[in-house]
N, C-alpha and C positions, 0 to 999 in steps of 0.2 A: 444278210448272209455273209457278205465279204468281211464285215466287221468281226463276226464270230470266228471265221477262219483265220483272220489275221491275229486275233486274240489267242487262238489256240497255238499258233506258232510262237507268239511272244511269250506266253506262259511256259512253253516247252523248250525254251532256249537252252537250258542246262542239259535236258535230256537229248536234244538234237546234237549238242556239242560232244556228247559221249559216244556218238556213232563213229565208226572207223573211217567212213567216207562221207564227203559232202554230196548231197543229192539236190537235183532240181525237182521240187515237189509239184505235182499237178493234182489238185483236188477238185472233184466235181461235186458241188453241193446239191443236195436234194431239196426240193421245195419243202418237204416235211421238216427240214432243219428249222424252219421259221416257227413251228408249233411246239418244239421241244424245249426243255429247260436248257440253259446255257451250259450246264455241267455235262450233259450227255454228249454233245459234239467233242468236248475236250477229252472225255473219257475214251471215246472212239478213236480220236487222234492219238492218244497215248497208247492205245492197243496197237495201232498201226506202227508207231515208232518202236514199240517193244518187239513187234514181229520182225521188223527190219534188223534190229540189233541181234535178235536171236539167229536170223538167217546169216548175218555177218559172222557171228561166232561159229556157226556150223560150217560155213565155207572156209573160214580160217583154219579150223581144226582139220578139215579135209585136206587142205593144202599142206599142213604140217605133216600129216600121215603119208602123203604122196611123196614128200621130200625124203622120208626115211627109207 
């Protein structure tokens, strides 16, 4: 499990670098992670990172509107 999570981070380095903020990530692996294809955890991690990026943009836009 740890190997799959580390690999997800390693393969997502460029995506993570695109975020506005550096985060301390805490991931809780499910035991079912052991029975799925290795692509599935990576896809789920990518969805999480995309959601964080979307939230960052939304918050940034809200801040810009409040300053005006």
